[in-house]
Residue frames as qw, qx, qy, qz and C-alpha x, y, z in Angstrom:
[[0.937, -0.054, 0.335, -0.079, 113.28, 124.34, 171.94],
 [0.291, -0.486, 0.694, 0.445, 116.30, 122.62, 170.39],
 [0.533, 0.367, -0.507, -0.569, 116.19, 121.34, 166.84],
 [0.937, -0.060, 0.214, -0.269, 114.71, 117.83, 166.40],
 [0.430, -0.387, 0.767, 0.276, 117.02, 114.88, 165.81],
 [0.631, 0.502, -0.253, -0.535, 116.87, 114.15, 162.08],
 [0.650, -0.175, 0.739, -0.027, 116.63, 110.48, 161.14],
 [0.543, 0.378, -0.575, -0.482, 117.11, 108.28, 158.10],
 [0.784, -0.126, 0.537, -0.286, 115.53, 104.81, 158.37],
 [0.386, 0.482, -0.713, -0.331, 117.21, 102.00, 156.41],
 [0.530, -0.050, 0.817, -0.222, 115.56, 98.57, 156.18],
 [0.134, 0.088, -0.779, -0.606, 114.57, 96.33, 153.29],
 [0.080, -0.448, -0.890, 0.022, 111.21, 95.46, 154.89],
 [0.119, -0.489, -0.245, -0.829, 108.47, 98.11, 154.28],
 [0.616, -0.634, -0.436, -0.166, 106.56, 97.01, 157.38],
 [0.661, -0.356, -0.260, 0.607, 109.61, 97.63, 159.57],
 [0.250, 0.180, 0.092, 0.947, 110.18, 101.04, 157.99],
 [0.337, -0.590, -0.389, -0.622, 106.53, 101.96, 158.49],
 [0.688, -0.580, -0.419, 0.122, 106.66, 100.87, 162.13],
 [0.565, -0.218, -0.151, 0.781, 109.80, 102.87, 162.85],
 [0.060, 0.355, 0.227, 0.905, 108.48, 105.95, 161.06],
 [0.484, -0.643, -0.431, -0.407, 105.26, 105.77, 163.08],
 [0.697, -0.454, -0.378, 0.407, 107.24, 105.40, 166.30],
 [0.432, -0.187, -0.050, 0.881, 109.23, 108.58, 165.70],
 [0.032, 0.470, 0.430, 0.770, 106.66, 110.63, 163.79],
 [0.428, -0.750, -0.454, -0.220, 104.53, 111.18, 166.89],
 [0.614, -0.593, -0.156, 0.498, 107.41, 112.67, 168.89],
 [0.248, 0.967, 0.012, 0.059, 108.39, 116.31, 168.19],
 [0.478, -0.718, 0.439, 0.252, 111.92, 115.51, 169.38],
 [0.519, -0.117, 0.727, 0.434, 112.53, 113.57, 166.16],
 [0.529, 0.633, -0.079, -0.560, 112.12, 114.20, 162.44],
 [0.736, 0.064, 0.630, 0.239, 112.20, 111.36, 159.90],
 [0.110, 0.619, -0.350, -0.694, 113.82, 112.75, 156.75],
 [0.651, 0.392, -0.466, -0.454, 113.46, 109.65, 154.62],
 [0.851, -0.166, 0.482, -0.127, 113.62, 105.90, 154.20],
 [0.326, 0.571, -0.688, -0.307, 115.96, 103.64, 152.24],
 [0.955, -0.007, 0.041, -0.294, 115.45, 100.01, 151.26],
 [0.937, 0.089, -0.067, 0.331, 119.12, 99.02, 150.85],
 [0.603, -0.508, 0.033, 0.613, 122.65, 100.14, 151.56],
 [0.394, 0.237, 0.369, 0.808, 123.18, 101.92, 148.25],
 [0.145, -0.775, -0.402, -0.466, 120.08, 104.06, 148.80],
 [0.587, -0.724, -0.240, 0.272, 121.20, 104.68, 152.37],
 [0.547, -0.234, 0.136, 0.792, 124.49, 106.23, 151.25],
 [0.164, 0.441, 0.438, 0.766, 122.78, 108.33, 148.57],
 [0.331, -0.797, -0.409, -0.296, 120.11, 109.62, 150.94],
 [0.627, -0.611, -0.170, 0.453, 122.57, 110.22, 153.78],
 [0.457, -0.021, 0.213, 0.863, 124.65, 112.35, 151.44],
 [0.010, -0.506, -0.441, -0.741, 121.65, 114.31, 150.18],
 [0.467, -0.727, -0.395, -0.312, 119.62, 114.66, 153.39],
 [0.249, 0.448, -0.532, 0.674, 122.40, 114.93, 155.98],
 [0.706, -0.574, -0.330, -0.252, 120.59, 113.20, 158.86],
 [0.282, -0.720, 0.520, -0.363, 121.90, 113.27, 162.41],
 [0.492, -0.242, 0.820, -0.165, 121.31, 109.54, 162.94],
 [0.594, 0.224, -0.601, -0.485, 120.88, 106.64, 160.51],
 [0.742, -0.162, 0.560, -0.331, 118.96, 103.61, 161.77],
 [0.399, 0.517, -0.673, -0.347, 120.67, 100.88, 159.74],
 [0.961, -0.034, 0.211, -0.174, 119.62, 97.29, 159.14],
 [0.338, -0.574, 0.680, 0.306, 122.50, 94.95, 158.25],
 [0.380, 0.039, 0.871, 0.309, 121.32, 92.14, 156.00],
 [0.480, 0.663, 0.181, -0.545, 119.81, 93.69, 152.89],
 [0.793, 0.401, 0.378, 0.260, 119.90, 92.78, 149.19],
 [0.437, 0.816, -0.036, 0.377, 122.57, 94.44, 147.09],
 [0.264, 0.510, -0.469, 0.671, 124.72, 96.66, 149.29],
 [0.611, -0.480, -0.613, 0.143, 124.49, 95.44, 152.89],
 [0.346, -0.925, -0.142, -0.062, 124.54, 97.54, 156.03],
 [0.685, -0.507, 0.179, 0.491, 128.22, 97.10, 156.87],
 [0.528, 0.255, 0.385, 0.712, 129.26, 98.14, 153.35],
 [0.001, -0.847, -0.332, -0.415, 126.96, 101.17, 153.59],
 [0.529, -0.827, -0.031, 0.188, 128.47, 102.19, 156.95],
 [0.678, -0.238, 0.293, 0.631, 131.94, 101.87, 155.48],
 [0.370, 0.511, 0.411, 0.658, 131.05, 103.94, 152.39],
 [0.202, -0.926, -0.249, -0.199, 129.50, 106.67, 154.54],
 [0.617, -0.680, 0.110, 0.380, 132.67, 106.84, 156.63],
 [0.623, 0.054, 0.385, 0.679, 134.85, 106.98, 153.51],
 [0.183, 0.669, 0.384, 0.610, 132.81, 109.93, 152.21],
 [0.216, 0.069, -0.376, 0.899, 133.12, 111.76, 155.50],
 [0.397, -0.559, -0.432, -0.585, 129.38, 111.89, 156.17],
 [0.060, -0.393, 0.549, -0.735, 128.75, 113.16, 159.70],
 [0.764, -0.303, -0.169, -0.544, 125.68, 111.03, 160.49],
 [0.318, -0.353, 0.825, -0.307, 125.91, 108.65, 163.44],
 [0.625, 0.050, -0.660, -0.414, 124.93, 105.12, 162.47],
 [0.514, -0.227, 0.652, -0.510, 122.84, 103.10, 164.90],
 [0.307, 0.079, -0.894, -0.316, 122.54, 99.50, 163.75],
 [0.630, -0.013, 0.433, -0.644, 119.09, 98.02, 164.34],
 [0.509, 0.277, -0.744, -0.333, 119.00, 94.36, 163.36],
 [0.909, -0.250, -0.076, -0.324, 117.85, 90.88, 164.30],
 [0.904, 0.163, -0.305, 0.252, 121.35, 89.40, 164.34],
 [0.354, -0.873, 0.311, -0.123, 123.96, 89.48, 167.10],
 [0.960, 0.002, 0.057, 0.275, 126.55, 86.99, 165.85],
 [0.510, -0.556, 0.248, 0.607, 130.26, 87.82, 165.83],
 [0.433, 0.165, 0.572, 0.677, 130.24, 87.96, 162.04],
 [0.040, 0.813, 0.454, 0.363, 127.57, 90.70, 162.19],
 [0.408, -0.884, -0.146, 0.176, 128.60, 92.69, 165.27],
 [0.610, -0.451, 0.231, 0.610, 132.37, 92.98, 164.79],
 [0.418, 0.289, 0.455, 0.731, 132.35, 94.14, 161.14],
 [0.057, -0.853, -0.413, -0.313, 129.62, 96.73, 161.86],
 [0.477, -0.838, -0.031, 0.265, 131.52, 98.20, 164.81],
 [0.610, -0.238, 0.352, 0.669, 134.81, 98.10, 162.89],
 [0.333, 0.532, 0.496, 0.600, 133.16, 99.89, 159.94],
 [0.100, 0.204, -0.116, 0.967, 132.17, 102.79, 162.20],
 [0.432, -0.606, -0.567, -0.353, 128.75, 102.11, 163.72],
 [0.136, -0.513, 0.382, -0.757, 128.10, 104.29, 166.78],
 [0.546, -0.174, 0.600, -0.558, 125.68, 101.78, 168.28],
 [0.361, 0.063, -0.879, -0.306, 124.24, 98.30, 167.82],
 [0.513, -0.023, 0.524, -0.680, 120.73, 97.34, 168.97],
 [0.086, 0.151, 0.964, 0.200, 118.47, 94.39, 168.30],
 [0.274, -0.289, -0.452, -0.798, 114.98, 94.77, 166.86],
 [0.525, -0.539, -0.657, -0.035, 113.35, 93.50, 170.04],
 [0.274, -0.010, -0.362, 0.891, 114.60, 96.61, 171.87],
 [0.024, -0.717, -0.642, 0.270, 111.69, 98.32, 173.73],
 [0.255, 0.826, 0.294, 0.409, 110.46, 101.64, 172.29],
 [0.329, -0.943, 0.039, 0.009, 111.62, 103.78, 175.22],
 [0.700, -0.436, 0.370, 0.428, 115.10, 102.24, 175.08],
 [0.598, 0.407, 0.428, 0.542, 115.32, 102.79, 171.32],
 [0.066, 0.942, 0.172, 0.280, 114.40, 106.47, 171.70],
 [0.512, -0.812, 0.214, 0.178, 117.05, 106.89, 174.41],
 [0.752, -0.102, 0.434, 0.486, 119.59, 105.14, 172.17],
 [0.450, 0.679, 0.331, 0.477, 118.88, 107.48, 169.26],
 [0.182, -0.977, 0.012, -0.112, 119.32, 110.50, 171.54],
 [0.664, -0.590, 0.352, 0.293, 122.61, 109.08, 172.80],
 [0.714, 0.224, 0.437, 0.500, 123.81, 108.27, 169.27],
 [0.248, 0.886, 0.211, 0.330, 123.02, 111.83, 168.18],
 [0.345, -0.913, 0.219, -0.002, 125.33, 113.02, 170.97],
 [0.470, 0.639, -0.605, 0.076, 128.04, 110.70, 169.67],
 [0.488, -0.440, 0.674, -0.338, 127.76, 108.22, 172.53],
 [0.291, 0.161, -0.919, -0.210, 128.25, 104.49, 171.96],
 [0.704, -0.087, 0.288, -0.643, 125.07, 102.46, 172.45],
 [0.325, 0.212, -0.908, -0.160, 125.12, 98.66, 172.64],
 [0.821, -0.310, -0.212, -0.430, 122.47, 96.12, 173.50],
 [0.619, -0.581, 0.502, -0.169, 123.47, 93.93, 176.48],
 [0.944, 0.111, 0.298, 0.093, 124.01, 90.88, 174.27],
 [0.621, 0.706, -0.084, 0.331, 126.28, 92.82, 171.91],
 [0.163, -0.848, 0.404, -0.301, 128.22, 94.44, 174.75],
 [0.824, -0.365, 0.430, -0.060, 128.85, 91.00, 176.21],
 [0.889, 0.364, 0.156, 0.231, 130.23, 89.76, 172.89],
 [0.365, 0.823, -0.212, 0.379, 132.58, 92.72, 172.51],
 [0.443, -0.732, 0.452, -0.254, 133.81, 92.37, 176.08],
 [0.940, -0.093, 0.325, 0.038, 134.39, 88.70, 175.41],
 [0.735, 0.593, -0.032, 0.327, 136.59, 89.61, 172.45],
 [0.048, 0.849, -0.345, 0.398, 138.59, 92.10, 174.50],
 [0.576, -0.578, 0.503, -0.283, 138.99, 89.74, 177.46],
 [0.978, 0.184, -0.092, -0.046, 139.75, 86.66, 175.39],
 [0.696, -0.529, 0.347, 0.338, 143.07, 85.07, 176.32],
 [0.138, 0.727, -0.491, -0.459, 145.96, 85.89, 174.04],
 [0.932, 0.265, 0.244, -0.040, 146.03, 83.57, 171.07],
 [0.705, -0.105, 0.393, 0.581, 148.95, 82.53, 168.92],
 [0.080, 0.691, -0.159, -0.700, 150.24, 85.39, 166.80],
 [0.777, 0.601, 0.161, -0.093, 149.71, 85.44, 163.05],
 [0.700, -0.133, 0.359, 0.603, 152.71, 84.65, 160.92],
 [0.028, -0.478, 0.268, 0.836, 154.06, 87.18, 158.42],
 [0.050, -0.076, -0.808, -0.582, 152.49, 85.21, 155.56],
 [0.077, -0.584, -0.802, 0.094, 149.14, 84.99, 157.34],
 [0.043, -0.680, -0.207, 0.702, 149.18, 88.76, 157.84],
 [0.005, 0.254, -0.548, -0.797, 149.88, 89.21, 154.12],
 [0.084, -0.336, -0.882, -0.318, 146.89, 87.02, 153.27],
 [0.110, -0.673, -0.632, 0.367, 144.68, 88.86, 155.74],
 [0.050, -0.531, 0.072, 0.843, 145.69, 92.27, 154.37],
 [0.085, 0.038, -0.698, -0.710, 144.74, 91.20, 150.85],
 [0.147, -0.492, -0.856, -0.057, 141.42, 89.79, 152.11],
 [0.111, -0.639, -0.412, 0.640, 140.74, 93.05, 153.98],
 [0.054, 0.395, -0.305, -0.865, 141.13, 94.92, 150.69],
 [0.719, 0.376, 0.171, -0.559, 138.44, 92.73, 149.16],
 [0.276, 0.486, -0.766, -0.317, 140.70, 90.32, 147.33],
 [0.941, -0.014, -0.102, -0.321, 139.52, 86.82, 146.45],
 [0.814, -0.369, 0.421, 0.152, 141.49, 83.68, 147.26],
 [0.787, 0.428, 0.259, 0.361, 142.58, 83.50, 143.64],
 [0.223, 0.907, -0.082, 0.348, 143.80, 87.12, 143.64],
 [0.513, -0.771, 0.369, -0.079, 145.65, 86.63, 146.91],
 [0.892, -0.080, 0.379, 0.235, 147.29, 83.49, 145.55],
 [0.643, 0.645, 0.137, 0.389, 148.41, 85.30, 142.40],
 [0.006, -0.930, 0.196, -0.310, 149.89, 88.25, 144.30],
 [0.558, -0.662, 0.490, -0.103, 151.73, 86.03, 146.78],
 [0.475, 0.488, -0.707, -0.189, 152.79, 83.44, 144.16],
 [0.245, -0.114, 0.918, -0.291, 151.18, 80.59, 146.06],
 [0.184, -0.256, -0.859, -0.404, 148.30, 78.24, 145.29],
 [0.497, -0.441, -0.154, -0.731, 144.65, 78.88, 146.17],
 [0.818, -0.316, -0.481, 0.010, 144.77, 75.79, 148.38],
 [0.534, -0.009, -0.417, 0.736, 147.60, 77.37, 150.36],
 [0.152, -0.338, 0.037, -0.928, 145.60, 80.58, 150.76],
 [0.713, -0.411, -0.345, -0.451, 142.65, 78.56, 152.10],
 [0.769, -0.199, -0.494, 0.354, 144.95, 76.81, 154.56],
 [0.264, 0.154, -0.286, 0.908, 146.30, 80.15, 155.75],
 [0.404, -0.399, -0.131, -0.813, 142.74, 81.42, 156.22],
 [0.796, -0.366, -0.469, -0.113, 141.81, 78.38, 158.31],
 [0.623, -0.110, -0.428, 0.645, 144.80, 79.07, 160.56],
 [0.014, 0.285, -0.073, 0.956, 143.89, 82.77, 160.74],
 [0.598, -0.463, -0.314, -0.574, 140.31, 81.97, 161.80],
 [0.799, -0.321, -0.474, 0.184, 141.56, 79.63, 164.51],
 [0.490, 0.002, -0.320, 0.811, 144.09, 82.13, 165.87],
 [0.126, -0.237, 0.020, -0.963, 141.59, 85.01, 165.90],
 [0.154, 0.245, 0.840, -0.460, 138.74, 82.87, 167.24],
 [0.479, 0.402, 0.016, -0.780, 136.37, 83.66, 164.35],
 [0.665, 0.207, 0.717, -0.032, 134.48, 81.69, 161.71],
 [0.595, 0.663, 0.398, 0.218, 134.60, 83.74, 158.50],
 [0.530, 0.332, 0.096, 0.774, 136.46, 86.37, 156.49],
 [0.124, -0.779, -0.156, -0.595, 134.42, 89.38, 157.63],
 [0.694, -0.716, -0.058, -0.045, 134.83, 88.54, 161.29],
 [0.820, -0.106, 0.020, 0.563, 138.57, 87.89, 160.79],
 [0.334, 0.521, 0.092, 0.780, 139.08, 91.32, 159.23],
 [0.373, -0.797, -0.119, -0.459, 137.04, 93.01, 161.98],
 [0.825, -0.537, -0.049, 0.169, 138.92, 91.18, 164.73],
 [0.721, 0.118, 0.034, 0.682, 142.25, 92.05, 163.13],
 [0.080, 0.676, 0.073, 0.729, 141.35, 95.76, 163.01],
 [0.601, -0.745, -0.112, -0.267, 140.14, 95.63, 166.61],
 [0.851, -0.421, 0.047, 0.311, 143.47, 94.14, 167.71],
 [0.055, -0.895, 0.287, 0.336, 145.56, 96.56, 165.72],
 [0.687, -0.092, 0.618, 0.371, 146.86, 93.94, 163.30],
 [0.406, 0.499, 0.518, 0.564, 145.55, 95.92, 160.32],
 [0.091, -0.455, -0.145, 0.874, 145.39, 99.64, 159.65]]
């Protein structure tokens, strides 16, 4: 028999973690190595335990799921990350995929489908719930919007690095109000509603590296 798929479960709700552990514990094809209650623990455990697949919630106190995915990628950890969350908004989906998630499923996914998704993620295959796939296709197929100006790209690059409006204003020698105006224009041109989604959309379109 082949080695079992080794899992790390990440969710801030103990009941959810218990339910997921119970789901996989009864199947010899899987081995649950551990559980984490937030993104910081997830990175620490992923580094120590070296799981094949991380089941990652997104909205958690402290370090959120997207930040954890990004940190794991920066450290070169080989685990595939399969997002398992309640949320399927653009501001959740796009940043998670841009950060390096292999798959994105919702928590109402049936057990059999979740098990298949984990197997696929372990093989490195992309796994998306139908609602998420529709959103991503919508982004790809969206009609071309007005291009960002050079100044707007400068603002977006600083935002992508984690800079605040005040920091961006200081570096570009403009006012915070001007930065906010640029961000409003950026959101409109990219068809998004917040900073995280703007950065994700910009990466997806090759505007940022």
